[in-house]
N, C-alpha and C positions, 0 to 999 in steps of 0.2 A: 504494500500500500504506500502510495506517495504521500509525503508530508504536505500539508496545506500550503505552507510557506513556499516550498519548492514548486508546487503547482502554480501558485500565484506568480512567482518570479518567472517561470517558464512562459506562462501565458502573456505576461507583459512583454517579454522578449519576442515572442511570436507576433504579437500585435505590432511592436516596433518594426520588425522585419517586414511585415505585410504593408505597413505604411510606406516604408522605403521602396519596396517593389512597386507599389501603386504610384508613388511619386516618379519613379523612373519611367513607368508606362505613360504617365501624363506628359513628361518631358518629350518623349518620343512622339506622342500624339500631336502636341502643339507645334513641335519642330521649330521652335523659336528660342534664341539665346536669352532674350529678355524674360520670357515666361519661364524658361528653365531656371534662370537665376532666382526668380520669385519663388518658385517651388522649392528650390534648394535652400533658400533663406528660411522658408517656413519650417523646413526640417531641422533647422538649428534650434528650434524651440522643443521639438519632440524628443531629441536625444537626451538633454539634461533632465527633462521631466521623467522619462523612463528610468534613467539612472537613479534619480532620487527615490522614485517609488519602489524600484526593485531593491535598492539598498535598505529602505525602510522596512519592507516586508521581511527581508533577510534578518535584519536586526531584531525585529519583533519576534521572529522565529527562534532566535538564539538568546534572547534577553535573559533567560534563566540560567544559561550555561556560560556566560561571559561576564567579566567584571565591568563595572561602570567605566573605569579608566580606559579599557580597550574599546568600549563603545565610543567614548570621546575621541580616541585616536582615529577610529574609522570615520566618524563624522567630520573630523578635521581633514582627513585625507580626501573625502568627497568634496569638501569645500575648496580645497586646494586645486582639485581637478577642474571644478567649475570656474574658479578664478583664472586658472591657466588657459582654459579654452576661451574664455571671454576676452582676454587681453590680446 
């Protein structure tokens, strides 16, 4: 039996991948650099949201097995990733 947290994380990643594939299909369909850039820019919002949600589900799933300090380090790492991508 799969854990609920793992199932939720996998579902979010499948959703994210499906959105990426759909965006690629839209880019091909519109066949315009300007529209492709707009579609690509909208994907910049999806990635970090999926990252945060997936990490949150994972942390909730292991919250009983991990120390508070390790959770702080994980959240700090995610924050650094988001800051690095934004810059």
